[in-house]
C-alpha positions as CSV (number, residue, x, y, z in Angstrom):
1,M,50.8,26.6,38.7
2,K,47.3,25.2,38.8
3,E,44.6,27.6,37.1
4,N,41.5,27.2,39.1
5,W,38.3,28.2,36.8
6,T,36.1,27.4,39.2
7,C,32.3,29.0,39.0
8,N,31.9,31.7,41.3
9,I,28.9,33.9,39.9
10,D,25.1,32.6,40.2
11,R,22.8,32.2,37.1
12,R,21.8,36.1,37.4
13,G,25.2,37.1,37.8
14,R,26.0,35.2,34.3
15,L,23.0,37.2,32.9
16,V,24.2,40.8,33.9
17,R,27.4,39.4,32.2
18,G,26.1,38.4,29.3
19,I,24.2,41.2,28.4
20,F,26.9,43.8,29.1
21,G,28.9,42.3,26.9
22,L,26.5,41.8,24.4
23,V,25.8,45.8,24.5
24,A,29.4,46.7,25.2
25,L,30.5,44.6,22.0
26,G,27.7,46.0,19.7
27,A,28.2,49.9,20.5
28,G,32.0,49.0,20.2
29,V,31.6,48.0,17.0
30,W,29.1,50.5,16.2
31,M,31.6,52.8,17.3
32,I,34.4,51.5,14.8
33,L,32.5,51.6,11.4
34,Q,29.6,54.4,12.2
35,T,32.2,57.3,14.0
36,D,36.0,58.2,13.6
37,H,36.3,56.7,17.5
38,A,38.0,53.3,16.6
39,F,40.3,53.7,19.8
40,W,37.2,53.6,21.9
41,G,35.3,51.8,20.3
42,T,38.5,48.6,20.0
43,G,38.2,49.7,24.2
44,L,34.5,48.6,24.3
45,C,35.0,45.5,22.3
46,A,37.7,44.0,24.2
47,F,35.2,44.6,27.0
48,G,32.6,42.9,25.7
49,A,34.5,40.5,24.5
50,F,35.6,39.6,28.1
51,G,32.1,40.2,29.5
52,I,30.9,36.8,27.6
53,F,33.4,35.1,28.3
54,E,33.1,35.8,31.7
55,A,29.1,35.0,31.0
56,L,29.9,31.5,29.3
57,K,32.5,30.6,32.1
58,G,30.6,31.3,35.1
59,W,33.6,33.4,35.9
60,C,33.7,36.8,37.2
61,A,37.7,38.1,37.3
62,L,36.9,40.8,40.6
63,R,35.3,38.0,42.7
64,A,38.4,36.4,41.8
65,L,40.5,39.0,43.4
66,G,38.8,38.8,46.3
67,I,36.3,42.2,45.5
68,Q,32.8,41.7,46.3
69,T,30.0,42.6,43.3
70,P,26.4,43.0,44.0
71,F,25.8,40.5,41.1
C-alpha cells in the first residue's frame, strides 16, 4: 500500500496547527514538571508533538479522513 502524505492544508492551517502544537507541548511540559498531573501532561505533549508534525508536514489527519476543518 502506498503512503500518501500530500499537502492538504494551506499556509494558514499550518500556522494554526503549529501554534496549537507549541502551546500544547509547552503546557504539557509544565504540567509534568510543576503539577501532579503527569498523565494529562503526557497527553498534552503527545497532542502538541502531533500538531507540530502536521504543521511541518502540511498534512492534517482529520482532512485525510474526509472531515472538513475550518483551517
